[in-house]
C-alpha positions as CSV (number, residue, x, y, z in Angstrom):
1,M,-17.0,27.2,7.2
2,T,-13.8,24.5,6.0
3,A,-14.0,21.7,7.9
4,T,-10.2,20.7,9.4
5,L,-8.9,17.7,8.1
6,N,-6.3,15.2,9.6
7,L,-4.2,12.4,9.5
8,S,-5.9,9.6,11.7
9,Q,-3.4,6.7,10.3
10,I,-0.1,6.2,8.8
11,N,0.2,2.3,7.5
12,I,3.4,0.7,5.7
13,Y,3.6,-2.7,4.8
14,P,7.4,-3.4,4.5
15,I,7.1,-7.4,2.7
16,K,4.4,-6.7,-0.5
17,S,1.0,-8.5,0.8
18,L,1.9,-9.4,4.3
19,G,0.6,-7.4,7.1
20,G,0.7,-4.0,7.6
21,I,2.0,-1.9,10.4
22,S,0.5,1.1,12.0
23,L,2.8,3.7,13.5
24,T,2.0,7.2,14.9
25,S,4.9,9.0,12.6
26,S,7.1,8.0,9.4
27,L,9.7,10.0,7.1
28,V,8.5,10.5,3.9
29,E,10.8,9.0,1.2
30,P,11.3,9.7,-2.7
31,R,9.6,5.3,-3.2
32,G,7.1,6.5,-0.6
33,L,6.7,6.2,3.1
34,Q,10.3,5.1,4.8
35,Y,10.4,0.8,4.5
36,D,7.1,0.6,3.0
37,R,7.3,-2.1,0.4
38,R,11.2,-2.4,-0.1
39,W,10.8,-6.4,0.0
40,L,8.9,-8.3,-2.2
41,L,8.4,-12.4,-3.0
42,V,9.2,-13.3,-5.9
43,D,8.9,-17.2,-7.1
44,A,11.1,-19.0,-9.1
45,T,10.6,-17.3,-12.1
46,G,11.2,-13.7,-10.5
47,E,7.4,-13.1,-10.4
48,A,6.7,-10.8,-7.7
49,L,4.1,-13.0,-5.0
50,T,0.8,-11.2,-3.6
51,Q,-2.6,-12.0,-1.8
52,R,-4.1,-12.9,-5.0
53,T,-2.8,-15.5,-5.9
54,L,-1.9,-16.3,-2.4
55,P,-4.0,-15.2,0.8
56,E,-2.2,-17.0,2.8
57,M,0.2,-14.4,3.1
58,A,-2.4,-12.0,5.0
59,L,-1.8,-13.5,7.7
60,L,2.0,-13.8,7.8
61,Q,2.1,-10.8,10.0
62,V,5.2,-7.7,10.2
63,Q,6.8,-6.2,13.1
64,L,9.4,-3.2,12.3
65,L,12.1,-3.6,14.8
66,P,15.1,-1.8,15.5
67,N,17.2,-3.5,12.6
68,G,15.6,-5.2,11.0
69,L,12.1,-7.2,10.1
70,Q,10.6,-10.1,12.6
71,V,7.4,-12.0,10.8
72,S,5.8,-14.4,12.6
73,H,2.3,-16.3,11.4
74,K,-0.7,-15.0,12.5
75,T,-2.8,-18.2,13.4
76,K,0.1,-20.6,13.7
77,S,2.3,-21.5,16.2
78,L,5.5,-21.1,13.9
79,E,8.7,-19.8,14.5
80,A,9.7,-16.1,14.1
81,I,11.8,-14.7,10.9
82,F,14.5,-11.9,11.4
83,I,14.7,-10.1,8.5
84,P,17.7,-7.4,8.7
85,F,17.3,-4.2,6.8
86,E,20.6,-4.3,5.1
87,P,20.4,-8.4,2.8
88,I,22.9,-10.4,3.4
89,T,23.8,-11.8,-0.1
90,S,25.1,-9.5,-2.3
91,Q,23.9,-11.0,-5.6
92,P,22.1,-8.9,-8.0
93,L,18.8,-10.4,-9.6
94,W,16.1,-9.3,-12.0
95,V,12.5,-9.5,-10.5
96,R,9.2,-8.5,-12.1
97,I,6.4,-6.0,-10.1
98,W,3.5,-6.4,-12.5
99,D,4.4,-4.7,-16.1
100,D,8.0,-3.5,-14.3
101,T,11.6,-5.5,-14.2
102,C,13.3,-4.3,-11.2
103,L,16.7,-5.0,-9.9
104,A,16.9,-6.5,-6.6
105,Q,18.4,-8.5,-3.8
106,E,17.8,-11.5,-2.0
107,V,17.5,-10.9,1.8
108,A,19.3,-14.3,2.6
109,P,19.1,-17.9,0.9
110,T,17.9,-19.0,4.9
111,V,14.9,-16.2,4.8
112,S,13.5,-17.5,1.5
113,D,13.4,-21.4,2.8
114,W,11.1,-19.7,5.9
115,F,8.7,-18.6,3.5
116,S,9.1,-21.3,0.7
117,E,7.9,-23.7,4.1
118,V,5.7,-21.3,5.1
119,L,3.9,-20.2,2.0
120,Q,4.2,-24.2,0.5
121,K,5.8,-22.7,-2.8
122,S,9.2,-21.9,-3.6
123,C,9.8,-18.6,-3.7
124,K,13.1,-16.2,-2.4
125,L,12.5,-13.0,-0.2
126,V,14.0,-9.7,-2.0
127,Y,15.6,-6.6,-1.2
128,M,14.9,-3.8,-3.2
129,P,18.4,-1.7,-2.9
130,E,19.1,2.7,-3.0
131,K,20.1,2.0,-6.7
132,S,17.2,0.7,-8.4
133,K,15.3,2.8,-9.6
134,R,11.8,2.0,-10.9
135,Q,10.0,4.9,-12.5
136,V,6.7,6.2,-11.9
137,D,4.4,5.5,-14.7
138,L,5.3,8.6,-16.9
139,T,1.4,9.7,-17.9
140,Y,1.0,10.7,-14.5
141,A,4.8,11.4,-12.9
142,R,8.1,13.4,-13.7
143,A,10.7,11.2,-14.9
144,G,12.8,10.6,-11.8
145,E,9.8,10.3,-9.7
146,I,9.7,6.7,-8.4
147,V,8.2,4.1,-6.4
148,S,9.2,1.0,-4.2
149,F,7.4,-2.4,-4.6
150,A,3.5,-0.9,-4.6
151,D,1.2,-1.8,-7.1
152,S,1.7,1.3,-9.4
153,F,2.5,4.9,-7.6
154,P,4.7,5.4,-3.8
155,I,1.3,6.4,-1.2
156,L,-2.1,5.5,-1.3
157,L,-4.5,7.6,1.0
158,I,-8.5,6.9,1.6
159,G,-11.0,9.4,3.6
160,Q,-12.3,8.1,7.0
161,E,-16.3,8.6,5.9
162,S,-15.5,7.0,2.4
163,L,-15.3,3.9,4.1
164,V,-18.4,4.7,6.7
165,D,-20.8,5.6,3.8
166,L,-19.1,2.2,1.7
167,N,-19.7,0.6,5.1
168,N,-23.5,1.5,5.6
169,R,-24.1,-0.1,1.9
170,L,-22.8,-3.6,2.6
171,P,-24.2,-5.9,4.7
172,E,-21.2,-7.2,6.9
173,P,-19.2,-4.2,7.5
174,V,-15.2,-3.9,6.6
175,P,-12.4,-2.5,8.5
176,M,-9.9,-0.4,6.0
177,D,-7.0,-2.8,6.1
178,R,-8.9,-4.4,3.1
179,F,-7.9,-1.6,1.5
180,R,-4.3,-1.3,2.3
181,P,-4.1,2.3,2.7
182,N,-0.5,4.6,3.7
183,L,-2.5,7.7,4.6
184,V,-6.2,7.7,6.2
185,V,-7.6,11.4,6.7
186,T,-10.4,12.2,8.9
187,G,-13.4,15.8,8.5
188,S,-14.8,14.6,5.1
189,F,-17.3,13.9,3.2
190,P,-17.3,10.8,1.6
191,Y,-15.3,10.6,-1.6
192,A,-14.1,14.1,-1.6
193,E,-10.7,12.8,-1.6
194,D,-11.6,12.2,-5.3
195,N,-11.0,15.8,-6.6
196,W,-7.9,16.9,-4.8
197,K,-5.1,17.5,-6.4
198,D,-2.0,19.5,-4.4
199,F,-2.2,19.4,-0.6
200,T,-0.1,19.8,2.1
201,I,0.8,17.6,5.7
202,N,2.0,19.7,8.5
203,S,3.1,21.8,5.2
204,F,4.4,19.7,3.7
205,P,3.5,19.0,-0.6
206,F,1.5,16.3,-1.8
207,K,-0.1,15.7,-4.9
208,V,-2.9,13.2,-5.9
209,V,-3.0,12.0,-9.6
210,K,-5.0,8.8,-10.2
211,P,-7.6,6.9,-8.6
212,C,-7.1,3.8,-7.4
213,A,-8.6,0.6,-9.3
214,R,-9.5,-2.0,-6.8
215,C,-8.8,-5.4,-7.4
216,S,-9.6,-9.5,-5.5
217,L,-7.0,-8.9,-2.6
218,T,-9.5,-6.1,-1.5
219,T,-11.9,-8.9,-0.5
220,I,-9.4,-11.2,1.4
221,D,-9.5,-10.9,5.4
222,Q,-6.9,-9.9,6.4
223,Q,-7.4,-11.5,9.9
224,T,-8.3,-15.3,8.6
225,G,-7.3,-14.9,4.7
226,Q,-10.8,-15.9,4.1
227,K,-11.8,-15.0,0.6
228,S,-15.7,-13.6,-0.5
229,K,-17.2,-11.6,-3.2
230,E,-17.8,-8.2,-0.5
231,P,-16.9,-5.6,-0.8
232,L,-16.2,-5.5,-4.7
233,R,-19.8,-6.6,-5.4
234,T,-21.2,-3.7,-3.8
235,L,-18.2,-1.1,-4.8
236,A,-19.0,-1.9,-8.0
237,T,-22.8,-1.1,-8.1
238,Y,-21.7,2.6,-7.6
239,R,-18.1,3.4,-7.9
240,N,-17.7,2.2,-11.3
241,S,-15.8,3.9,-13.9
242,N,-15.4,2.6,-17.3
243,N,-15.0,-0.9,-15.5
244,K,-12.9,0.0,-13.0
245,I,-13.6,-0.3,-9.4
246,L,-12.1,2.5,-7.5
247,F,-11.6,3.2,-3.9
248,G,-9.1,5.4,-2.5
249,Q,-6.4,7.9,-4.6
250,N,-2.6,7.4,-5.6
251,V,-0.4,9.9,-4.5
252,L,3.1,11.5,-4.7
253,P,5.3,12.6,-2.2
254,L,7.2,15.8,-3.2
255,S,8.4,16.3,0.0
256,P,11.3,13.9,0.8
257,G,13.1,13.6,4.2
258,A,9.3,14.7,5.4
259,T,8.3,13.6,8.8
260,I,4.8,13.4,9.0
261,Q,2.7,12.3,12.0
262,V,-0.9,10.9,13.2
263,G,-3.0,14.1,14.1
264,D,-1.4,16.4,11.5
265,Q,-3.6,18.7,9.6
266,L,-4.1,18.4,6.1
267,E,-4.5,21.6,3.7
268,I,-5.9,21.1,0.0
269,L,-4.3,23.5,-1.7
270,S,-6.6,23.0,-5.6
271,Y,-8.8,20.3,-6.7
272,H,-8.8,18.1,-10.2
273,T,-11.1,20.5,-12.5
274,T,-12.6,17.6,-14.2
275,V,-14.9,16.5,-11.5
276,S,-14.5,12.3,-10.5
277,A,-17.0,10.8,-12.5
278,V,-18.1,8.6,-9.3
279,A,-17.5,11.7,-6.7
280,S,-21.1,12.7,-6.9
281,I,-22.7,9.5,-6.7
282,T,-24.4,8.5,-3.6
């Protein structure tokens, strides 16, 4: 009997590397889930800032409001800042996110000043406008398939049982937020998602294109900003392939305009013909 797969979490991270937001439903857009990583903090040279170098970014919590975002600090008594969906400035600027250079707009000087003061680093908050098109790596996507300020791909998916298996190996369990997935699926066996290729959520199509290689961000406690060696140290003992530690799958949305909800059923339509090098390790 085939197990029933269900969508158990939908998460977005409107400002890259800041706290995430759990939703009950989300609109699927060409760049990924609506509002996901459409904003980015950059330094004075236009380079993207992340928790990898500024762990305190984890302590900035984002709230979704009807007309914008609100950001507050999880542990400090600071006045929250409001961020409108549409930038106040109209001046374009170029920013760098890993190997890509993208067109962006600064939200507002006052907003940038707030983040500079909180993080003790000169920075700007920028937004990716509709006219900015960041192409997904053509090794895995077709021309015209785009992504927001996410690391490389529009959507990250993880099976809940994969985290359960990892936590059974760890000295202390870690929550799912260490891995910052957009979609969490229940009902599968550990790492089953390694071999999924085409699937639907509530009949809307998606494609799994590449395992997600994990970095030091997974070692940062999202509630305290403190770093440790786990879970990367343990993952490296059994999820290492070609010197990359793999956990979760990168996904392309093939159904812009669809709305997905927690509880929706997944149907796996096809599988990768080459079994993942780490999928069968237990």
